[in-house]
The first five atom37 places (N, CA, C, CB, O) and aatype in JSON, in Angstrom:
{
  "aatype": [12, 2, 14, 16, 9, 5, 5, 15, 1, 0, 9, 10, 3, 7, 10, 1, 5, 1, 0, 16, 10, 0, 16, 0, 6, 13, 18, 5, 11, 0, 7, 9, 16, 0, 0, 19, 19, 15, 14, 1, 13, 15, 19, 19, 14, 8, 7, 2, 2, 10, 13, 7, 19, 19, 3, 1, 5, 16, 7, 16, 6, 1, 0, 6, 9, 0, 7, 8, 10, 2, 0, 4, 1, 15, 0, 5, 3, 13, 6, 4, 0, 0, 1, 10, 16, 11, 16, 16, 11, 9, 11, 19, 0, 18, 19, 0, 1, 10, 12, 16, 1, 17, 0, 10, 12, 4, 0, 19, 12, 10, 7, 7, 13, 0, 13, 12, 7, 19, 16, 1],
  "atom_mask": [
    [1, 1, 1, 1, 1],
    [1, 1, 1, 1, 1],
    [1, 1, 1, 1, 1],
    [1, 1, 1, 1, 1],
    [1, 1, 1, 1, 1],
    [1, 1, 1, 1, 1],
    [1, 1, 1, 1, 1],
    [1, 1, 1, 1, 1],
    [1, 1, 1, 1, 1],
    [1, 1, 1, 1, 1],
    [1, 1, 1, 1, 1],
    [1, 1, 1, 1, 1],
    [1, 1, 1, 1, 1],
    [1, 1, 1, 0, 1],
    [1, 1, 1, 1, 1],
    [1, 1, 1, 1, 1],
    [1, 1, 1, 1, 1],
    [1, 1, 1, 1, 1],
    [1, 1, 1, 1, 1],
    [1, 1, 1, 1, 1],
    [1, 1, 1, 1, 1],
    [1, 1, 1, 1, 1],
    [1, 1, 1, 1, 1],
    [1, 1, 1, 1, 1],
    [1, 1, 1, 1, 1],
    [1, 1, 1, 1, 1],
    [1, 1, 1, 1, 1],
    [1, 1, 1, 1, 1],
    [1, 1, 1, 1, 1],
    [1, 1, 1, 1, 1],
    [1, 1, 1, 0, 1],
    [1, 1, 1, 1, 1],
    [1, 1, 1, 1, 1],
    [1, 1, 1, 1, 1],
    [1, 1, 1, 1, 1],
    [1, 1, 1, 1, 1],
    [1, 1, 1, 1, 1],
    [1, 1, 1, 1, 1],
    [1, 1, 1, 1, 1],
    [1, 1, 1, 1, 1],
    [1, 1, 1, 1, 1],
    [1, 1, 1, 1, 1],
    [1, 1, 1, 1, 1],
    [1, 1, 1, 1, 1],
    [1, 1, 1, 1, 1],
    [1, 1, 1, 1, 1],
    [1, 1, 1, 0, 1],
    [1, 1, 1, 1, 1],
    [1, 1, 1, 1, 1],
    [1, 1, 1, 1, 1],
    [1, 1, 1, 1, 1],
    [1, 1, 1, 0, 1],
    [1, 1, 1, 1, 1],
    [1, 1, 1, 1, 1],
    [1, 1, 1, 1, 1],
    [1, 1, 1, 1, 1],
    [1, 1, 1, 1, 1],
    [1, 1, 1, 1, 1],
    [1, 1, 1, 0, 1],
    [1, 1, 1, 1, 1],
    [1, 1, 1, 1, 1],
    [1, 1, 1, 1, 1],
    [1, 1, 1, 1, 1],
    [1, 1, 1, 1, 1],
    [1, 1, 1, 1, 1],
    [1, 1, 1, 1, 1],
    [1, 1, 1, 0, 1],
    [1, 1, 1, 1, 1],
    [1, 1, 1, 1, 1],
    [1, 1, 1, 1, 1],
    [1, 1, 1, 1, 1],
    [1, 1, 1, 1, 1],
    [1, 1, 1, 1, 1],
    [1, 1, 1, 1, 1],
    [1, 1, 1, 1, 1],
    [1, 1, 1, 1, 1],
    [1, 1, 1, 1, 1],
    [1, 1, 1, 1, 1],
    [1, 1, 1, 1, 1],
    [1, 1, 1, 1, 1],
    [1, 1, 1, 1, 1],
    [1, 1, 1, 1, 1],
    [1, 1, 1, 1, 1],
    [1, 1, 1, 1, 1],
    [1, 1, 1, 1, 1],
    [1, 1, 1, 1, 1],
    [1, 1, 1, 1, 1],
    [1, 1, 1, 1, 1],
    [1, 1, 1, 1, 1],
    [1, 1, 1, 1, 1],
    [1, 1, 1, 1, 1],
    [1, 1, 1, 1, 1],
    [1, 1, 1, 1, 1],
    [1, 1, 1, 1, 1],
    [1, 1, 1, 1, 1],
    [1, 1, 1, 1, 1],
    [1, 1, 1, 1, 1],
    [1, 1, 1, 1, 1],
    [1, 1, 1, 1, 1],
    [1, 1, 1, 1, 1],
    [1, 1, 1, 1, 1],
    [1, 1, 1, 1, 1],
    [1, 1, 1, 1, 1],
    [1, 1, 1, 1, 1],
    [1, 1, 1, 1, 1],
    [1, 1, 1, 1, 1],
    [1, 1, 1, 1, 1],
    [1, 1, 1, 1, 1],
    [1, 1, 1, 1, 1],
    [1, 1, 1, 1, 1],
    [1, 1, 1, 0, 1],
    [1, 1, 1, 0, 1],
    [1, 1, 1, 1, 1],
    [1, 1, 1, 1, 1],
    [1, 1, 1, 1, 1],
    [1, 1, 1, 1, 1],
    [1, 1, 1, 0, 1],
    [1, 1, 1, 1, 1],
    [1, 1, 1, 1, 1],
    [1, 1, 1, 1, 1]
  ],
  "atom_positions": [
    [[196.76, 97.31, 242.47], [196.17, 97.1, 243.47], [196.06, 95.7, 243.5], [195.09, 97.78, 243.56], [195.56, 95.02, 242.6]],
    [[196.69, 95.17, 244.87], [196.81, 94.27, 245.05], [195.9, 93.06, 245.13], [197.29, 94.52, 245.67], [195.67, 92.99, 246.34]],
    [[195.27, 92.13, 244.57], [194.13, 91.31, 244.77], [193.23, 91.14, 246.2], [194.63, 90.1, 244.44], [192.02, 91.31, 246.34]],
    [[194.24, 90.74, 247.2], [194.13, 90.02, 248.59], [193.2, 91.56, 248.76], [195.88, 89.51, 249.78], [192.03, 91.5, 249.16]],
    [[193.81, 92.85, 248.42], [193.37, 94.06, 249.38], [192.14, 94.11, 248.66], [194.32, 95.58, 249.46], [191.12, 93.75, 249.24]],
    [[192.09, 94.44, 247.68], [190.67, 94.63, 246.78], [189.83, 93.72, 246.64], [190.81, 94.9, 245.51], [188.84, 93.88, 245.93]],
    [[190.09, 92.5, 247.36], [189.02, 91.3, 247.28], [188.43, 91.69, 249.24], [190.07, 89.14, 246.82], [187.29, 91.74, 249.7]],
    [[189.51, 91.86, 249.81], [189.06, 92.12, 251.19], [188.55, 93.33, 251.63], [189.99, 91.92, 251.98], [188.0, 93.45, 252.72]],
    [[188.75, 94.48, 250.64], [187.77, 95.52, 250.27], [186.37, 95.45, 249.95], [188.19, 96.04, 249.34], [185.52, 96.26, 250.31]],
    [[186.15, 94.28, 249.15], [184.96, 94.6, 248.52], [184.39, 93.48, 249.64], [184.8, 94.4, 246.67], [183.17, 93.5, 249.81]],
    [[184.87, 92.89, 250.1], [184.2, 91.53, 251.64], [183.74, 92.71, 252.41], [185.74, 90.24, 252.91], [182.57, 92.53, 252.72]],
    [[184.3, 94.1, 252.95], [184.02, 94.86, 254.17], [183.29, 96.23, 253.15], [185.68, 95.23, 255.31], [182.81, 97.23, 253.7]],
    [[183.3, 96.11, 252.11], [182.49, 97.07, 251.5], [180.43, 96.03, 252.0], [183.24, 97.19, 249.24], [179.59, 96.58, 252.72]],
    [[180.26, 94.79, 251.43], [179.94, 94.26, 251.48], [178.88, 93.58, 252.79], [0.0, 0.0, 0.0], [177.7, 93.22, 252.73]],
    [[179.86, 93.59, 253.93], [179.13, 93.65, 255.02], [179.29, 95.13, 255.36], [179.55, 92.65, 256.09], [178.08, 95.34, 255.5]],
    [[179.73, 96.08, 255.55], [179.14, 97.19, 255.72], [177.86, 97.76, 255.29], [179.82, 97.79, 255.41], [177.1, 98.44, 255.98]],
    [[177.67, 97.28, 253.62], [176.51, 97.24, 253.24], [174.64, 96.82, 254.06], [176.98, 96.47, 252.33], [173.62, 97.49, 254.2]],
    [[175.06, 95.27, 254.46], [174.35, 94.25, 255.25], [173.91, 94.99, 256.5], [175.26, 92.97, 255.59], [172.79, 95.16, 256.98]],
    [[175.47, 95.48, 256.96], [175.0, 96.15, 258.48], [174.33, 97.9, 258.26], [176.73, 96.22, 259.67], [174.0, 98.62, 259.2]],
    [[174.26, 98.3, 256.71], [173.55, 99.57, 256.9], [171.84, 99.02, 256.85], [174.05, 100.79, 255.53], [170.85, 99.44, 257.46]],
    [[172.02, 97.72, 255.66], [170.14, 97.6, 255.92], [169.74, 97.66, 256.82], [169.37, 96.58, 255.68], [169.0, 98.5, 257.33]],
    [[170.33, 96.39, 257.31], [169.56, 95.34, 258.4], [169.46, 96.27, 259.9], [170.69, 93.65, 258.69], [168.69, 95.97, 260.81]],
    [[170.37, 97.4, 259.92], [169.5, 98.21, 260.78], [168.47, 99.76, 260.09], [170.66, 98.68, 261.96], [168.38, 100.88, 260.59]],
    [[168.05, 99.39, 259.23], [167.39, 100.53, 258.47], [165.95, 99.47, 258.76], [168.07, 101.0, 256.51], [164.92, 99.84, 259.33]],
    [[166.18, 98.23, 258.27], [165.41, 97.42, 258.75], [164.41, 96.96, 259.87], [165.92, 97.0, 258.68], [163.21, 96.72, 260.01]],
    [[165.82, 96.98, 260.74], [165.39, 97.36, 262.42], [164.39, 98.37, 262.45], [166.68, 98.01, 263.39], [163.16, 98.24, 262.37]],
    [[165.09, 99.38, 262.57], [163.88, 100.94, 262.73], [163.02, 101.08, 261.76], [164.55, 102.52, 262.64], [162.71, 102.27, 261.68]],
    [[162.43, 100.38, 260.94], [161.51, 100.13, 260.34], [160.51, 99.43, 260.6], [161.82, 99.88, 259.62], [159.35, 99.82, 260.56]],
    [[160.95, 98.14, 260.95], [159.99, 96.52, 261.96], [159.38, 98.31, 262.99], [161.8, 94.42, 263.56], [158.31, 98.89, 263.19]],
    [[160.58, 98.51, 263.29], [159.92, 98.92, 265.05], [158.97, 99.65, 265.28], [160.75, 99.66, 265.98], [158.1, 99.73, 266.15]],
    [[159.33, 100.36, 264.04], [158.15, 101.54, 264.14], [159.21, 102.99, 264.6], [0.0, 0.0, 0.0], [158.62, 103.98, 265.04]],
    [[160.63, 103.05, 264.48], [161.15, 104.38, 264.76], [161.99, 105.26, 264.09], [161.66, 104.32, 265.67], [162.83, 104.66, 263.41]],
    [[162.08, 106.79, 264.01], [162.99, 106.67, 262.59], [164.15, 106.67, 263.1], [162.91, 107.83, 261.42], [164.33, 107.1, 264.24]],
    [[165.42, 106.04, 262.12], [166.5, 106.52, 262.78], [167.21, 108.14, 263.36], [167.19, 106.03, 262.0], [167.02, 109.12, 262.63]],
    [[167.69, 108.26, 264.19], [168.71, 109.07, 264.8], [169.96, 109.23, 264.1], [169.01, 108.58, 266.02], [170.92, 108.54, 264.42]],
    [[170.05, 110.22, 263.0], [171.12, 110.58, 261.95], [171.93, 112.25, 263.75], [169.89, 111.48, 259.51], [171.82, 113.46, 263.93]],
    [[172.64, 110.99, 264.5], [173.72, 112.14, 264.25], [174.76, 112.84, 263.5], [174.17, 112.1, 264.77], [175.79, 112.4, 262.99]],
    [[174.38, 113.73, 263.53], [175.69, 114.97, 262.71], [176.65, 115.15, 263.75], [175.1, 116.82, 262.24], [176.47, 114.84, 264.92]],
    [[178.09, 115.87, 263.07], [179.26, 115.5, 264.17], [179.19, 117.09, 264.2], [180.98, 114.5, 263.71], [178.87, 117.92, 263.35]],
    [[179.62, 117.19, 265.53], [179.93, 118.41, 266.47], [180.93, 119.5, 265.85], [180.61, 117.86, 267.86], [180.7, 120.7, 265.78]],
    [[182.21, 118.8, 265.35], [182.98, 120.11, 264.87], [182.77, 119.72, 263.39], [184.78, 120.35, 265.42], [182.08, 118.78, 262.97]],
    [[183.39, 120.49, 262.77], [183.09, 120.47, 261.14], [184.44, 121.22, 260.81], [181.47, 121.38, 260.5], [184.75, 122.14, 261.58]],
    [[185.42, 120.87, 259.54], [186.57, 121.08, 259.18], [185.92, 122.52, 258.42], [187.37, 119.78, 258.33], [184.7, 122.55, 258.26]],
    [[186.63, 123.49, 258.05], [186.01, 124.63, 257.24], [187.78, 125.85, 256.91], [184.35, 125.55, 258.56], [188.32, 126.74, 257.55]],
    [[187.99, 125.28, 255.81], [188.49, 126.02, 255.13], [189.01, 127.65, 254.91], [187.93, 125.72, 254.62], [188.25, 128.45, 254.36]],
    [[190.71, 128.17, 255.5], [190.72, 129.41, 255.31], [191.76, 129.91, 254.22], [190.9, 129.96, 256.54], [191.79, 131.08, 253.82]],
    [[192.46, 129.07, 253.84], [193.16, 129.25, 252.58], [194.65, 129.38, 253.12], [0.0, 0.0, 0.0], [195.04, 129.68, 254.25]],
    [[195.39, 129.06, 251.95], [197.08, 128.78, 252.28], [197.23, 127.55, 253.03], [197.85, 130.01, 253.24], [198.22, 127.14, 253.63]],
    [[195.77, 126.91, 252.86], [196.41, 125.21, 253.07], [196.28, 125.17, 255.14], [198.88, 125.05, 252.21], [197.08, 124.6, 255.88]],
    [[195.03, 125.98, 255.59], [195.51, 126.14, 256.26], [193.69, 126.12, 256.71], [196.71, 127.08, 256.24], [192.89, 126.73, 256.01]],
    [[193.27, 125.38, 257.87], [191.83, 124.8, 257.94], [191.11, 125.02, 259.53], [191.95, 123.04, 257.54], [191.71, 124.49, 260.47]],
    [[190.39, 125.45, 259.7], [189.91, 125.41, 261.01], [188.77, 124.7, 261.17], [0.0, 0.0, 0.0], [188.03, 124.56, 260.2]],
    [[188.46, 124.17, 262.35], [187.63, 122.75, 263.69], [186.49, 124.29, 263.68], [188.97, 121.99, 266.14], [186.93, 125.43, 263.75]],
    [[185.67, 124.08, 263.63], [184.22, 125.03, 264.06], [184.16, 124.32, 264.76], [182.87, 125.37, 263.3], [184.7, 123.23, 264.56]],
    [[183.34, 124.66, 266.15], [181.6, 124.26, 267.1], [180.91, 124.23, 266.58], [180.86, 124.94, 268.05], [180.42, 125.25, 266.1]],
    [[180.48, 123.1, 266.4], [178.86, 123.78, 265.89], [177.51, 123.98, 266.59], [178.34, 122.99, 264.88], [176.41, 124.44, 266.26]],
    [[178.08, 123.4, 267.78], [176.93, 123.83, 268.84], [176.74, 125.54, 268.67], [177.49, 123.38, 270.64], [175.78, 126.21, 268.3]],
    [[178.77, 126.12, 269.32], [179.1, 126.82, 269.61], [178.94, 128.07, 269.11], [179.81, 126.48, 269.74], [178.61, 129.15, 269.6]],
    [[179.36, 127.57, 267.61], [180.08, 128.55, 266.31], [181.05, 128.72, 266.51], [0.0, 0.0, 0.0], [181.44, 129.35, 265.53]],
    [[182.45, 128.51, 267.66], [183.1, 129.28, 267.65], [184.37, 128.56, 267.1], [183.02, 129.89, 268.78], [184.15, 127.36, 266.92]],
    [[185.38, 128.89, 266.85], [186.47, 127.51, 266.23], [187.39, 127.72, 267.24], [187.33, 127.6, 264.46], [188.01, 128.56, 267.88]],
    [[187.2, 126.57, 267.08], [188.81, 125.61, 268.21], [190.49, 125.14, 267.86], [188.31, 123.88, 268.56], [191.43, 124.69, 268.51]],
    [[190.3, 125.45, 266.82], [191.6, 125.46, 266.09], [191.68, 125.87, 265.11], [192.13, 124.53, 265.91], [190.63, 126.03, 264.49]],
    [[192.66, 126.14, 264.62], [193.69, 126.67, 263.29], [194.86, 125.73, 262.99], [194.45, 128.21, 263.61], [195.99, 125.79, 263.47]],
    [[194.22, 124.56, 261.83], [195.49, 123.62, 261.6], [195.32, 123.57, 260.91], [195.92, 122.58, 261.97], [194.19, 123.61, 260.45]],
    [[197.18, 123.33, 259.83], [197.74, 123.25, 258.81], [197.77, 121.65, 258.19], [198.96, 123.88, 259.08], [198.35, 120.68, 258.68]],
    [[196.85, 121.76, 256.78], [196.91, 120.74, 256.18], [195.27, 120.05, 256.9], [0.0, 0.0, 0.0], [194.91, 119.8, 258.05]],
    [[194.63, 119.94, 255.59], [192.99, 118.91, 256.19], [193.49, 118.04, 256.49], [191.66, 118.34, 255.25], [193.37, 118.18, 257.71]],
    [[194.34, 116.59, 256.29], [194.2, 115.81, 257.15], [194.5, 115.85, 258.94], [194.8, 115.06, 256.54], [194.11, 115.05, 259.78]],
    [[195.23, 116.98, 259.09], [195.63, 116.56, 260.31], [194.49, 117.31, 261.01], [197.18, 116.89, 260.74], [194.11, 116.95, 262.12]],
    [[193.66, 118.89, 260.04], [192.16, 118.97, 260.85], [191.29, 118.41, 261.34], [191.49, 119.29, 260.51], [190.66, 118.67, 262.36]],
    [[191.13, 116.92, 260.0], [190.18, 116.4, 260.17], [190.38, 115.55, 261.18], [189.76, 115.98, 259.18], [189.35, 115.45, 261.85]],
    [[191.76, 114.54, 261.8], [192.11, 114.1, 262.64], [191.84, 114.72, 264.13], [193.14, 113.95, 262.26], [191.43, 114.02, 265.05]],
    [[192.08, 115.89, 264.24], [192.03, 117.14, 265.18], [190.69, 117.12, 265.25], [192.68, 118.59, 264.71], [190.26, 116.7, 266.32]],
    [[189.58, 117.56, 264.16], [188.16, 117.26, 264.31], [187.57, 115.72, 265.09], [187.69, 117.32, 262.81], [186.79, 115.77, 266.04]],
    [[188.07, 114.4, 264.51], [187.44, 113.58, 264.84], [188.23, 113.28, 266.51], [187.4, 112.5, 263.63], [187.53, 112.58, 267.24]],
    [[189.63, 113.78, 267.14], [189.79, 114.01, 268.07], [188.8, 114.81, 269.1], [190.72, 114.34, 267.83], [188.07, 114.16, 269.85]],
    [[188.81, 116.35, 269.11], [187.84, 116.85, 269.69], [186.08, 116.6, 269.74], [188.14, 117.83, 269.33], [185.17, 117.34, 270.12]],
    [[186.1, 115.18, 269.14], [184.87, 114.85, 268.83], [185.07, 113.84, 269.59], [184.39, 114.71, 267.47], [184.01, 113.4, 270.03]],
    [[186.01, 113.25, 269.94], [185.83, 112.33, 270.75], [185.3, 112.65, 272.5], [187.09, 111.69, 270.57], [184.43, 112.25, 273.28]],
    [[186.5, 113.66, 272.5], [187.0, 113.89, 273.98], [185.29, 114.82, 274.57], [188.94, 115.16, 274.01], [184.98, 114.88, 275.76]],
    [[184.33, 115.51, 273.35], [183.53, 116.22, 273.83], [182.72, 114.9, 274.15], [183.0, 117.43, 272.98], [182.01, 115.16, 275.12]],
    [[182.47, 113.31, 273.66], [181.51, 112.51, 274.36], [181.72, 112.13, 274.93], [180.97, 111.86, 274.15], [180.85, 111.52, 275.56]],
    [[183.38, 112.07, 275.42], [184.04, 111.14, 276.65], [183.68, 112.59, 277.87], [186.32, 110.55, 276.32], [183.86, 112.34, 279.06]],
    [[183.26, 113.78, 277.54], [183.54, 114.53, 278.78], [182.15, 114.72, 279.02], [184.48, 115.89, 278.72], [182.0, 114.84, 280.23]],
    [[180.75, 114.83, 278.23], [179.58, 114.54, 278.1], [179.12, 112.9, 278.87], [179.43, 114.7, 276.56], [178.2, 112.81, 279.68]],
    [[179.75, 112.01, 278.54], [179.45, 110.81, 279.84], [179.72, 110.9, 280.85], [179.89, 109.7, 279.86], [178.89, 110.9, 281.76]],
    [[181.31, 111.02, 281.1], [181.48, 111.43, 282.39], [181.14, 112.57, 283.29], [182.41, 111.4, 282.44], [181.58, 112.76, 284.43]],
    [[180.38, 113.2, 282.7], [180.48, 114.26, 283.56], [180.04, 114.44, 284.93], [180.01, 115.07, 283.03], [178.85, 114.13, 284.95]],
    [[180.47, 114.82, 286.22], [180.27, 114.93, 287.09], [179.19, 115.62, 287.87], [181.05, 115.06, 287.17], [179.5, 116.81, 287.79]],
    [[178.23, 115.53, 288.49], [177.73, 117.26, 288.9], [178.14, 117.83, 289.97], [176.28, 117.52, 289.13], [178.86, 117.18, 290.73]],
    [[177.88, 118.81, 290.2], [178.43, 119.74, 291.25], [177.74, 119.3, 292.68], [178.08, 121.38, 290.84], [178.45, 119.41, 293.68]],
    [[176.75, 118.94, 292.79], [175.94, 118.4, 293.86], [176.25, 117.54, 294.38], [174.94, 118.12, 293.69], [176.09, 117.38, 295.59]],
    [[176.89, 116.61, 293.48], [177.0, 115.04, 293.39], [178.57, 115.27, 294.66], [177.36, 114.2, 291.21], [178.71, 114.57, 295.66]],
    [[179.59, 116.45, 294.23], [180.46, 116.77, 294.89], [180.87, 117.3, 295.47], [180.82, 116.8, 294.76], [182.08, 117.17, 295.62]],
    [[179.97, 118.54, 296.38], [180.08, 119.26, 296.96], [179.16, 117.9, 297.9], [179.78, 120.78, 296.49], [179.72, 117.71, 298.98]],
    [[178.2, 117.18, 297.75], [178.43, 116.1, 299.16], [179.47, 115.26, 299.4], [177.46, 115.11, 299.3], [179.5, 114.73, 300.51]],
    [[180.48, 114.97, 298.47], [181.24, 114.47, 299.33], [182.47, 114.87, 299.62], [181.3, 113.49, 299.12], [183.3, 114.26, 300.29]],
    [[182.6, 116.13, 299.0], [183.61, 116.65, 300.01], [183.3, 117.31, 300.89], [184.47, 117.3, 299.62], [184.2, 118.13, 301.05]],
    [[182.18, 117.51, 301.92], [181.27, 117.63, 303.08], [181.6, 116.22, 304.0], [179.56, 117.76, 302.52], [181.93, 116.02, 305.16]],
    [[181.38, 115.52, 303.03], [181.57, 113.97, 303.62], [182.68, 113.78, 304.08], [181.41, 112.87, 302.73], [182.77, 113.7, 305.3]],
    [[183.99, 113.62, 303.19], [185.19, 113.86, 303.97], [185.34, 115.21, 304.75], [186.28, 113.74, 303.07], [184.93, 115.08, 305.9]],
    [[185.74, 116.29, 304.51], [185.39, 117.24, 305.15], [185.01, 116.62, 306.9], [184.2, 117.9, 304.24], [185.79, 116.81, 307.83]],
    [[183.58, 115.82, 307.04], [182.84, 115.43, 308.16], [184.25, 114.26, 309.17], [181.12, 114.47, 307.41], [184.48, 113.86, 310.31]],
    [[184.64, 114.2, 308.22], [185.24, 112.66, 308.73], [186.93, 112.89, 308.97], [184.95, 111.24, 307.28], [187.65, 112.19, 309.67]],
    [[187.35, 114.14, 308.15], [188.58, 114.38, 309.12], [188.49, 114.97, 310.1], [189.52, 114.96, 308.7], [189.38, 115.07, 310.95]],
    [[186.35, 115.92, 310.2], [186.83, 116.29, 311.7], [186.74, 115.31, 312.84], [186.04, 117.44, 312.2], [187.44, 115.43, 313.84]],
    [[185.96, 114.43, 312.71], [185.62, 113.14, 313.68], [187.13, 112.64, 313.56], [184.23, 111.85, 313.06], [187.59, 112.52, 314.7]],
    [[188.01, 112.33, 312.64], [189.25, 111.99, 313.45], [190.27, 112.78, 314.08], [189.9, 111.34, 312.78], [191.04, 112.66, 315.03]],
    [[190.09, 113.39, 313.47], [190.8, 115.34, 314.22], [190.34, 115.11, 315.93], [189.41, 117.49, 313.29], [191.19, 115.19, 316.81]],
    [[189.07, 114.85, 316.21], [188.38, 115.36, 317.42], [188.86, 113.71, 317.43], [0.0, 0.0, 0.0], [189.77, 113.54, 316.61]],
    [[188.71, 113.23, 317.7], [188.97, 111.35, 317.87], [190.21, 111.39, 318.75], [0.0, 0.0, 0.0], [190.32, 110.76, 319.8]],
    [[191.58, 112.56, 318.01], [193.23, 111.85, 317.99], [192.98, 113.06, 319.16], [194.77, 111.91, 316.29], [193.4, 112.62, 320.23]],
    [[192.35, 114.66, 319.34], [192.43, 115.27, 320.02], [192.14, 114.57, 321.7], [191.75, 116.2, 319.42], [193.01, 114.55, 322.58]],
    [[190.82, 114.07, 321.86], [190.4, 113.09, 322.36], [191.5, 111.91, 323.49], [189.88, 112.58, 321.12], [191.68, 111.82, 324.71]],
    [[191.94, 111.27, 322.45], [192.69, 110.16, 322.91], [193.93, 111.53, 323.76], [193.35, 108.83, 321.32], [193.8, 111.62, 324.98]],
    [[194.58, 112.1, 323.35], [195.47, 112.73, 323.15], [195.17, 113.76, 324.88], [0.0, 0.0, 0.0], [195.93, 113.74, 325.85]],
    [[193.97, 114.49, 324.77], [194.02, 114.77, 326.41], [193.6, 113.82, 327.05], [193.27, 115.86, 326.96], [192.98, 114.18, 328.04]],
    [[193.68, 112.35, 326.87], [192.97, 111.71, 328.09], [193.82, 110.59, 328.92], [191.62, 110.99, 327.55], [193.75, 109.89, 329.93]],
    [[195.07, 111.05, 327.31], [197.2, 110.15, 328.54], [196.97, 110.95, 329.29], [199.51, 110.31, 327.96], [197.69, 111.1, 330.28]]
  ]
}
């Protein structure tokens, strides 16, 4: 390995360890137990270079992919998609209220145009 790459990896490992220690110290001083978030999707071997991506919450298999690296990447993609949909989930009541307002505004505009047409 190139010495500069080796040196930069050593520096990054040291910084990662310091960040982990600082986080643990912060939680210890605050008296909070650190929340460990386990990944939602896991990769399970099926044999013949096939791997399944399993959703731990539901227990269902989301995909069967050839190659371990591809399966791990797919699991990470599923994880990002699940996190995105969780944070941007739109409630049904909000959508219903929005559609009601939209329909009401369209009805008012249509009534206004009809009134203008009748008065001419």
